[in-house]
C-alpha positions in Angstrom: 4.8 15.1 -19.1 2.2 14.7 -21.9 2.7 11.8 -24.3 5.3 9.1 -24.1 8.9 10.0 -24.8 10.2 6.6 -23.9 8.6 3.2 -24.6 9.8 -0.2 -23.5 10.8 -1.9 -20.3 11.9 0.3 -17.4 14.2 -1.1 -14.7 11.7 -0.3 -11.8 9.2 -2.7 -13.1 6.9 -1.6 -15.9 6.6 -1.4 -19.7 5.4 1.8 -21.2 3.5 1.4 -24.4 2.0 3.8 -26.9 0.6 3.8 -30.4 1.7 2.8 -32.9 2.7 -0.5 -31.2 6.0 -1.9 -32.3 7.1 -5.6 -32.3 9.4 -4.7 -29.4 6.4 -3.4 -27.3 4.5 -6.7 -27.9 7.3 -9.1 -27.0 6.7 -11.4 -24.1 6.8 -9.6 -20.7 9.7 -10.4 -18.3 8.6 -11.8 -15.0 10.1 -8.8 -13.0 7.6 -6.4 -14.5 4.6 -5.4 -12.4 2.6 -3.5 -15.0 2.1 -2.4 -18.5 1.1 1.3 -18.6 -0.2 3.9 -20.9 -0.6 7.7 -20.4 -2.7 8.5 -23.4 -5.3 6.6 -25.4 -4.1 4.0 -27.8 -5.4 3.6 -31.4 -8.5 1.5 -31.1 -7.0 -1.4 -33.0 -4.0 -1.5 -30.6 -6.0 -2.3 -27.4 -6.8 -5.9 -28.3 -3.1 -6.5 -29.0 -2.2 -5.3 -25.5 -5.1 -7.3 -24.1 -3.7 -10.5 -25.7 -0.3 -9.8 -24.3 -1.6 -9.4 -20.8 -3.7 -12.6 -21.0 -0.5 -14.5 -21.2 0.8 -12.8 -18.1 -2.2 -12.6 -15.6 0.2 -11.5 -12.8 1.0 -8.2 -14.6 -1.4 -5.2 -14.3 -2.6 -2.7 -16.8 -2.2 0.9 -15.6 -3.6 4.0 -17.2 -2.5 7.3 -15.7 -1.5 10.9 -16.4 -3.5 12.1 -19.3 -2.6 15.7 -18.8 -4.3 16.7 -22.0 -7.5 15.0 -20.9 -7.8 12.7 -23.9 -9.4 9.9 -21.8 -13.1 10.7 -21.7 -14.1 7.5 -19.9 -12.9 3.9 -19.3 -14.8 2.4 -22.2 -11.6 1.1 -23.7 -11.8 -1.6 -21.1 -14.2 -3.4 -23.4 -11.1 -4.7 -25.1 -9.9 -6.4 -21.9 -12.6 -9.0 -20.9 -10.0 -11.3 -19.4 -7.8 -8.7 -17.6 -6.9 -9.8 -14.0 -5.3 -6.6 -12.7 -6.2 -3.0 -13.4 -4.8 0.3 -12.0 -6.4 3.7 -12.9 -4.9 7.1 -12.0 -6.9 9.6 -14.1 -7.7 12.7 -12.1 -10.2 14.0 -14.7 -12.1 10.8 -15.6 -15.8 11.6 -15.0 -16.9 8.2 -13.9 -15.8 4.6 -13.5 -18.7 3.0 -15.4 -16.3 1.4 -17.8 -15.1 -1.0 -15.1 -18.2 -3.0 -15.8 -16.3 -4.4 -18.8 -13.8 -6.1 -16.5 -14.3 -9.8 -15.6 -16.0 -10.9 -12.4 -12.8 -12.8 -11.6 -10.7 -9.6 -11.5 -7.9 -10.1 -8.9 -6.5 -6.7 -8.2 -7.9 -3.2 -8.6 -6.2 0.2 -7.8 -8.5 3.2 -7.9 -6.6 6.5 -7.8 -7.9 9.8 -6.7 -10.2 11.7 -9.1 -11.3 15.4 -9.2 -15.0 14.4 -9.1 -16.0 12.2 -6.2 -17.0 8.7 -7.5 -19.0 6.0 -5.8 -17.5 2.6 -4.9 -20.8 0.8 -5.6 -19.4 -0.4 -8.8 -17.1 -2.7 -6.9 -19.9 -5.0 -5.9 -19.6 -7.5 -8.9 -15.9 -8.1 -8.2 -16.4 -10.6 -5.4 -13.1 -12.5 -6.1 -10.9 -9.5 -5.6 -7.7 -10.3 -3.7 -6.1 -6.8 -3.7 -7.8 -3.5 -3.5 -6.4 0.1 -3.3 -8.7 3.1 -2.9 -7.4 6.6 -2.8 -9.8 9.3 -1.7 -13.1 7.6 -2.6 -15.6 7.5 0.3 -19.1 7.2 -1.1 -20.3 3.7 -1.2 -17.5 2.5 1.1 -19.9 0.0 2.7 -19.4 -2.3 -0.3 -15.7 -3.0 0.6 -16.5 -5.4 3.5 -18.6 -7.5 1.1 -15.5 -8.4 -0.9 -14.6 -11.2 1.4 -11.8 -12.7 -0.6 -9.6 -9.7 -0.1 -6.1 -10.4 1.1 -4.7 -6.9 0.7 -6.5 -3.7 1.4 -5.0 -0.2 1.1 -7.2 2.9 1.7 -6.3 6.5 1.7 -9.0 8.6 3.4 -11.2 5.8 4.7 -14.5 7.2 6.1 -14.5 4.9 9.2 -13.7 5.8 12.8 -13.1 2.3 13.9 -12.3 -1.1 12.3 -15.6 -2.8 13.1 -16.9 -2.3 9.5 -14.0 -4.2 8.1 -14.4 -7.3 10.4 -16.0 -9.4 7.6 -12.6 -9.3 5.8 -11.3 -12.3 7.7 -8.7 -13.3 5.0 -6.8 -10.0 5.1 -3.0 -10.5 5.3 -2.1 -6.9 4.6 -3.8 -3.7 5.7 -2.7 -0.1 4.9 -4.8 2.7 6.3 -3.6 6.3 5.6 -5.2 9.6 6.4 -8.9 9.5 7.2 -11.0 9.6 10.3 -9.8 6.5 12.1 -9.5 6.9 15.9 -10.2 3.5 17.5 -8.1 0.4 16.8 -9.8 -1.9 19.3 -10.9 -4.4 16.7 -7.3 -5.0 15.4 -6.9 -8.3 17.2 -9.9 -9.7 15.3 -7.8 -9.7 12.1 -5.7 -12.7 13.1 -4.6 -13.3 9.5 -2.8 -10.0 9.3 0.9 -10.2 8.6 1.5 -6.6 7.4 0.0 -3.5 9.0 0.6 0.2 8.0 -1.0 3.0 9.9 0.0 6.5 8.6 -1.2 10.0 8.9 -4.0 9.1 11.4 -3.9 12.2 13.5 -6.5 11.1 16.0 -5.2 7.6 16.8 -4.1 7.8 20.5 -3.9 4.2 21.6 -1.8 1.5 19.9 -2.3 -1.1 22.6 -4.4 -3.4 20.3 -1.3 -3.9 18.1 0.3 -5.7 21.1 -2.2 -8.5 20.8 -1.3 -9.3 17.1 0.8 -12.4 17.8 1.3 -13.3 14.1 2.1 -9.8 12.7 5.4 -9.7 10.8 5.7 -6.2 9.5 4.6 -3.0 11.2 4.8 0.5 9.7 3.7 3.6 11.7 4.0 7.3 10.7 2.2 10.6 11.2 0.6 9.6 14.5 1.1 12.8 16.6 -0.7 11.5 19.7 1.6 8.5 20.2 4.4 9.1 22.7 5.2 5.4 23.5 4.9 2.1 21.7 3.0 -0.6 23.6 4.8 -3.6 25.0 5.2 -5.9 22.1 6.3 -9.0 24.0 3.4 -11.1 22.6 4.2 -10.1 19.0 6.2 -13.2 18.5 6.4 -13.1 14.7 7.2 -9.4 14.4 10.4 -9.0 12.4 10.3 -5.6 10.8 9.3 -2.2 12.2 9.3 1.0 10.2 8.6 4.3 11.9 8.3 7.7 10.2 7.3 11.2 11.3 6.5 10.0 14.8 7.4 13.4 16.2 6.1 12.8 19.8 7.4 9.2 20.1 10.1 9.1 22.7 9.7 5.7 24.5 11.0 2.7 22.6 11.0 0.2 25.5 7.8 -1.5 24.3 9.5 -2.1 20.9 12.5 -3.6 22.6 10.2 -6.3 24.1 9.4 -7.7 20.6 11.2 -11.1 20.9 11.9 -11.7 17.2 12.6 -8.2 16.0 15.3 -8.2 13.3 15.0 -4.8 11.5 14.2 -1.3 12.5 13.9 1.8 10.3 13.3 5.2 11.9 13.8 8.8 10.9 13.8 10.6 14.2 15.5 14.0 14.3 13.7 14.8 17.6 15.5 12.0 19.5 19.0 11.5 20.7 21.0 8.2 20.7 20.1 7.6 24.3 16.4 6.9 23.3 17.6 3.7 21.7 19.3 2.3 24.7 16.5 -0.1 25.4 17.4 -1.9 22.1 21.0 -2.4 23.0 21.7 -6.1 23.4 18.5 -7.2 21.8 19.0 -10.9 21.0 17.7 -10.9 17.4 18.0 -7.3 16.2 20.4 -7.2 13.3 19.7 -4.1 11.2 19.1 -0.6 12.5 18.6 2.1 9.9 18.0 5.3 11.9 18.6 8.9 11.0 18.7 11.3 13.9 19.2 14.5 11.8 22.9 15.4 12.6 26.1 13.6 12.1 27.0 13.9 15.7 23.8 12.2 16.9 24.1 9.5 14.2 27.7 8.8 15.3 26.6 8.5 18.9 23.9 6.0 17.9 26.3 4.0 15.8 28.7 3.8 18.8 25.8 2.7 21.1 24.5 -0.1 18.9 27.7 -1.1 17.0 28.1 -4.4 18.9 24.8 -5.6 17.4 25.4 -4.4 13.8 26.3 -6.7 11.0 
Protein backbone atom coordinates (compact mmCIF):
# COMPACT_ATOMS: atom_id res chain seq x y z
CA UNK A 1 0.00 0.00 0.00
CA UNK A 2 1.29 3.53 -0.71
CA UNK A 3 3.00 5.33 2.12
CA UNK A 4 3.84 3.94 5.51
CA UNK A 5 1.01 3.35 7.93
CA UNK A 6 3.29 1.75 10.54
CA UNK A 7 6.78 2.76 11.49
CA UNK A 8 9.11 1.12 13.97
CA UNK A 9 10.52 -2.37 14.54
CA UNK A 10 8.60 -5.31 13.12
CA UNK A 11 8.93 -8.77 14.64
CA UNK A 12 10.08 -10.38 11.39
CA UNK A 13 13.27 -8.40 11.37
CA UNK A 14 13.09 -4.87 9.99
CA UNK A 15 12.53 -1.26 10.97
CA UNK A 16 10.22 0.74 8.73
CA UNK A 17 11.09 4.45 8.63
CA UNK A 18 9.47 7.49 7.06
CA UNK A 19 9.76 11.26 7.23
CA UNK A 20 9.54 13.06 9.51
CA UNK A 21 11.97 10.91 11.47
CA UNK A 22 11.20 10.61 15.16
CA UNK A 23 13.55 9.91 18.02
CA UNK A 24 12.13 6.38 18.25
CA UNK A 25 12.99 5.67 14.61
CA UNK A 26 16.60 6.73 15.19
CA UNK A 27 17.18 4.74 18.38
CA UNK A 28 19.90 2.05 18.21
CA UNK A 29 19.01 -0.93 16.08
CA UNK A 30 18.42 -4.30 17.80
CA UNK A 31 20.75 -7.06 16.65
CA UNK A 32 17.84 -9.21 15.42
CA UNK A 33 16.95 -6.72 12.69
CA UNK A 34 18.07 -7.54 9.18
CA UNK A 35 17.23 -4.24 7.51
CA UNK A 36 15.95 -0.70 7.71
CA UNK A 37 13.50 0.00 4.91
CA UNK A 38 11.63 2.80 3.22
CA UNK A 39 8.84 2.66 0.66
CA UNK A 40 8.78 6.32 -0.36
CA UNK A 41 11.44 9.04 -0.51
CA UNK A 42 12.55 10.66 2.74
CA UNK A 43 13.01 14.36 3.24
CA UNK A 44 16.47 15.20 1.96
CA UNK A 45 17.67 16.16 5.43
CA UNK A 46 16.61 12.77 6.85
CA UNK A 47 18.80 10.58 4.69
CA UNK A 48 22.06 11.49 6.50
CA UNK A 49 20.41 10.61 9.81
CA UNK A 50 19.52 7.14 8.58
CA UNK A 51 23.01 6.80 7.10
CA UNK A 52 24.63 7.58 10.45
CA UNK A 53 22.39 5.04 12.15
CA UNK A 54 23.37 2.32 9.70
CA UNK A 55 27.07 3.17 10.00
CA UNK A 56 26.84 1.98 13.60
CA UNK A 57 25.28 -1.30 12.43
CA UNK A 58 27.17 -2.48 9.31
CA UNK A 59 25.45 -5.87 9.42
CA UNK A 60 22.03 -4.31 8.79
CA UNK A 61 20.89 -3.47 5.25
CA UNK A 62 19.05 -0.51 3.81
CA UNK A 63 16.12 -1.60 1.66
CA UNK A 64 14.10 0.65 -0.63
CA UNK A 65 10.98 -0.90 -2.12
CA UNK A 66 7.38 -0.48 -3.19
CA UNK A 67 6.97 3.12 -4.38
CA UNK A 68 3.58 2.47 -5.93
CA UNK A 69 3.17 6.18 -6.63
CA UNK A 70 6.52 6.26 -8.50
CA UNK A 71 8.09 8.95 -6.36
CA UNK A 72 11.61 7.52 -6.69
CA UNK A 73 12.96 8.89 -9.97
CA UNK A 74 16.43 7.40 -9.49
CA UNK A 75 18.83 6.16 -6.80
CA UNK A 76 20.64 9.45 -6.35
CA UNK A 77 19.65 9.53 -2.67
CA UNK A 78 22.47 7.00 -2.18
CA UNK A 79 24.90 9.92 -2.22
CA UNK A 80 24.01 10.24 1.45
CA UNK A 81 25.25 6.70 2.18
CA UNK A 82 28.99 6.68 1.33
CA UNK A 83 29.73 4.08 4.02
CA UNK A 84 26.72 1.78 3.61
CA UNK A 85 27.71 -1.91 3.60
CA UNK A 86 24.45 -3.59 2.58
CA UNK A 87 21.82 -2.38 0.11
CA UNK A 88 18.60 -3.92 -1.24
CA UNK A 89 16.53 -2.29 -3.98
CA UNK A 90 13.06 -3.43 -5.08
CA UNK A 91 11.76 -0.62 -7.30
CA UNK A 92 9.91 -1.91 -10.36
CA UNK A 93 9.79 1.47 -12.09
CA UNK A 94 13.29 2.81 -11.37
CA UNK A 95 14.74 3.73 -14.79
CA UNK A 96 18.39 2.96 -14.03
CA UNK A 97 20.81 1.89 -11.33
CA UNK A 98 23.41 4.59 -11.92
CA UNK A 99 22.98 5.87 -8.37
CA UNK A 100 24.71 2.72 -7.13
CA UNK A 101 27.95 4.47 -8.06
CA UNK A 102 27.61 6.43 -4.80
CA UNK A 103 28.00 3.26 -2.73
CA UNK A 104 31.45 2.38 -1.36
CA UNK A 105 33.83 -0.04 -3.06
CA UNK A 106 33.78 -2.17 0.10
CA UNK A 107 30.04 -2.85 -0.17
CA UNK A 108 29.41 -6.32 1.26
CA UNK A 109 25.88 -7.22 0.17
CA UNK A 110 23.68 -6.15 -2.73
CA UNK A 111 20.19 -7.28 -3.69
CA UNK A 112 18.90 -6.13 -7.08
CA UNK A 113 15.17 -6.71 -7.48
CA UNK A 114 13.37 -6.98 -10.78
CA UNK A 115 12.64 -3.83 -12.79
CA UNK A 116 10.22 -3.03 -15.59
CA UNK A 117 13.06 -1.86 -17.82
CA UNK A 118 15.92 -4.30 -18.35
CA UNK A 119 19.06 -2.95 -16.69
CA UNK A 120 22.69 -3.88 -17.22
CA UNK A 121 24.82 -5.50 -14.53
CA UNK A 122 27.97 -3.75 -15.74
CA UNK A 123 27.62 -1.36 -12.82
CA UNK A 124 28.64 -4.20 -10.46
CA UNK A 125 32.25 -4.14 -11.64
CA UNK A 126 33.56 -1.74 -8.94
CA UNK A 127 32.18 -3.83 -6.07
CA UNK A 128 35.00 -6.34 -6.00
CA UNK A 129 34.60 -7.01 -2.27
CA UNK A 130 30.98 -8.12 -2.44
CA UNK A 131 30.27 -11.18 -0.29
CA UNK A 132 26.53 -11.54 -0.99
CA UNK A 133 24.72 -10.86 -4.27
CA UNK A 134 21.10 -11.39 -5.29
CA UNK A 135 19.96 -10.71 -8.85
CA UNK A 136 16.32 -10.99 -9.91
CA UNK A 137 15.61 -10.93 -13.62
CA UNK A 138 18.69 -9.02 -14.82
CA UNK A 139 20.64 -10.72 -17.62
CA UNK A 140 22.49 -8.07 -19.59
CA UNK A 141 26.09 -7.79 -18.47
CA UNK A 142 25.89 -11.04 -16.46
CA UNK A 143 29.50 -11.78 -17.39
CA UNK A 144 30.61 -9.33 -14.69
CA UNK A 145 29.33 -11.66 -11.95
CA UNK A 146 32.21 -14.18 -12.18
CA UNK A 147 34.69 -11.32 -11.70
CA UNK A 148 33.39 -10.74 -8.15
CA UNK A 149 35.66 -13.37 -6.69
CA UNK A 150 35.02 -12.62 -3.03
CA UNK A 151 31.39 -13.74 -3.33
CA UNK A 152 30.30 -16.24 -0.70
CA UNK A 153 26.58 -16.18 -1.47
CA UNK A 154 25.01 -15.87 -4.93
CA UNK A 155 21.28 -15.97 -5.66
CA UNK A 156 20.06 -15.52 -9.23
CA UNK A 157 16.56 -15.65 -10.63
CA UNK A 158 16.62 -16.06 -14.40
CA UNK A 159 20.36 -16.58 -14.93
CA UNK A 160 21.22 -16.50 -18.67
CA UNK A 161 23.59 -19.48 -18.45
CA UNK A 162 23.04 -23.06 -19.65
CA UNK A 163 25.80 -24.58 -17.51
CA UNK A 164 27.85 -23.59 -14.47
CA UNK A 165 31.19 -23.16 -16.23
CA UNK A 166 30.90 -19.33 -16.32
CA UNK A 167 30.69 -19.28 -12.51
CA UNK A 168 33.78 -21.41 -11.89
CA UNK A 169 35.95 -18.40 -10.93
CA UNK A 170 33.74 -18.01 -7.82
CA UNK A 171 35.74 -20.49 -5.77
CA UNK A 172 34.73 -19.02 -2.40
CA UNK A 173 30.98 -19.63 -2.81
CA UNK A 174 29.38 -21.31 0.18
CA UNK A 175 25.76 -20.72 -0.88
CA UNK A 176 24.27 -20.87 -4.38
CA UNK A 177 20.62 -20.34 -5.30
CA UNK A 178 19.62 -20.68 -8.96
CA UNK A 179 15.95 -20.24 -9.79
CA UNK A 180 14.25 -20.18 -13.16
CA UNK A 181 16.48 -19.45 -16.13
CA UNK A 182 18.05 -21.56 -18.89
CA UNK A 183 20.27 -23.88 -16.86
CA UNK A 184 20.36 -27.46 -18.16
CA UNK A 185 23.79 -28.88 -17.27
CA UNK A 186 25.10 -29.28 -13.70
CA UNK A 187 28.32 -31.07 -14.60
CA UNK A 188 30.51 -28.38 -13.06
CA UNK A 189 28.88 -28.56 -9.63
CA UNK A 190 31.67 -30.64 -8.02
CA UNK A 191 34.12 -27.87 -8.87
CA UNK A 192 32.44 -25.71 -6.20
CA UNK A 193 33.94 -27.59 -3.29
CA UNK A 194 33.26 -24.75 -0.82
CA UNK A 195 29.49 -24.99 -1.30
CA UNK A 196 27.53 -25.78 1.82
CA UNK A 197 24.05 -24.71 0.65
CA UNK A 198 22.55 -25.40 -2.79
CA UNK A 199 19.08 -24.44 -4.05
CA UNK A 200 17.91 -25.40 -7.54
CA UNK A 201 14.33 -24.33 -8.26
CA UNK A 202 12.13 -23.96 -11.35
CA UNK A 203 14.77 -25.23 -13.73
CA UNK A 204 12.53 -27.09 -16.14
CA UNK A 205 15.33 -28.38 -18.35
CA UNK A 206 17.58 -29.90 -15.69
CA UNK A 207 17.44 -33.66 -16.25
CA UNK A 208 20.48 -35.01 -14.40
CA UNK A 209 21.25 -34.43 -10.72
CA UNK A 210 24.12 -36.90 -10.54
CA UNK A 211 26.75 -34.13 -10.05
CA UNK A 212 25.12 -33.36 -6.69
CA UNK A 213 26.22 -36.80 -5.49
CA UNK A 214 29.88 -35.73 -5.69
CA UNK A 215 29.45 -32.78 -3.29
CA UNK A 216 30.97 -34.33 -0.18
CA UNK A 217 30.74 -31.22 2.00
CA UNK A 218 27.26 -30.01 1.05
CA UNK A 219 25.08 -29.49 4.14
CA UNK A 220 21.73 -28.23 2.82
CA UNK A 221 20.02 -29.13 -0.44
CA UNK A 222 16.77 -27.62 -1.74
CA UNK A 223 15.15 -28.79 -4.97
CA UNK A 224 11.85 -27.78 -6.53
CA UNK A 225 10.17 -27.38 -9.88
CA UNK A 226 12.45 -29.87 -11.67
CA UNK A 227 9.89 -31.75 -13.79
CA UNK A 228 12.43 -34.00 -15.52
CA UNK A 229 13.70 -35.53 -12.28
CA UNK A 230 12.14 -38.90 -11.37
CA UNK A 231 14.83 -40.14 -8.97
CA UNK A 232 17.46 -38.63 -6.73
CA UNK A 233 21.05 -39.78 -7.25
CA UNK A 234 22.77 -42.01 -4.72
CA UNK A 235 23.93 -39.56 -2.05
CA UNK A 236 26.16 -41.95 -0.12
CA UNK A 237 29.21 -39.73 -0.63
CA UNK A 238 27.42 -36.59 0.61
CA UNK A 239 28.79 -37.18 4.08
CA UNK A 240 27.92 -33.71 5.42
CA UNK A 241 24.37 -33.48 4.06
CA UNK A 242 22.02 -32.79 6.95
CA UNK A 243 18.94 -31.08 5.49
CA UNK A 244 16.99 -31.77 2.30
CA UNK A 245 13.98 -29.74 1.19
CA UNK A 246 11.93 -30.86 -1.78
CA UNK A 247 9.07 -28.89 -3.30
CA UNK A 248 6.93 -29.34 -6.43
CA UNK A 249 8.90 -32.37 -7.57
CA UNK A 250 5.87 -33.78 -9.31
CA UNK A 251 7.68 -36.58 -11.16
CA UNK A 252 9.99 -37.62 -8.33
CA UNK A 253 9.04 -41.08 -7.11
CA UNK A 254 12.32 -42.80 -6.16
CA UNK A 255 13.81 -41.73 -2.81
CA UNK A 256 16.29 -44.57 -2.42
CA UNK A 257 19.22 -42.32 -3.34
CA UNK A 258 18.24 -39.90 -0.60
CA UNK A 259 18.12 -42.71 1.93
CA UNK A 260 21.81 -43.36 1.20
CA UNK A 261 22.86 -39.95 2.60
CA UNK A 262 24.73 -41.12 5.73
CA UNK A 263 24.19 -38.05 7.94
CA UNK A 264 20.70 -36.94 6.88
CA UNK A 265 18.81 -35.42 9.82
CA UNK A 266 15.91 -33.43 8.34
CA UNK A 267 13.59 -33.91 5.37
CA UNK A 268 10.86 -31.54 4.16
CA UNK A 269 8.68 -32.54 1.21
CA UNK A 270 5.27 -31.58 -0.11
CA UNK A 271 4.35 -34.53 -2.30
CA UNK A 272 0.62 -35.06 -2.95
CA UNK A 273 1.52 -37.32 -5.88
CA UNK A 274 3.14 -39.92 -3.59
CA UNK A 275 1.88 -42.46 -1.10
CA UNK A 276 3.48 -43.35 2.20
CA UNK A 277 5.08 -46.39 0.63
CA UNK A 278 7.46 -44.17 -1.39
CA UNK A 279 9.17 -43.27 1.89
CA UNK A 280 9.86 -46.87 2.90
CA UNK A 281 13.58 -46.59 1.94
CA UNK A 282 13.96 -44.00 4.71
CA UNK A 283 12.56 -46.23 7.46
CA UNK A 284 15.28 -47.04 9.96
CA UNK A 285 17.71 -44.40 8.68
CA UNK A 286 20.29 -44.11 11.47
CA UNK A 287 20.43 -40.31 11.71
CA UNK A 288 17.09 -39.06 10.33
CA UNK A 289 15.22 -37.30 13.11
CA UNK A 290 12.73 -34.94 11.50
CA UNK A 291 10.35 -35.70 8.65
CA UNK A 292 7.96 -32.93 7.63
CA UNK A 293 6.04 -34.33 4.69
CA UNK A 294 2.60 -33.44 3.38
CA UNK A 295 1.00 -36.03 1.13
CA UNK A 296 -2.21 -34.13 0.41
CA UNK A 297 -4.76 -36.15 2.39
CA UNK A 298 -5.17 -37.03 6.03
CA UNK A 299 -5.27 -40.72 5.21
CA UNK A 300 -1.93 -40.65 3.40
CA UNK A 301 -0.36 -38.45 6.07
CA UNK A 302 -1.52 -40.86 8.77
CA UNK A 303 -0.11 -43.80 6.85
CA UNK A 304 3.26 -42.06 6.59
CA UNK A 305 3.20 -41.20 10.27
CA UNK A 306 2.59 -44.85 11.13
CA UNK A 307 5.43 -45.91 8.85
CA UNK A 308 8.09 -43.57 10.22
CA UNK A 309 6.86 -43.19 13.82
CA UNK A 310 9.70 -45.26 15.29
CA UNK A 311 12.20 -42.68 14.04
CA UNK A 312 10.26 -39.52 14.99
CA UNK A 313 11.22 -37.39 17.98
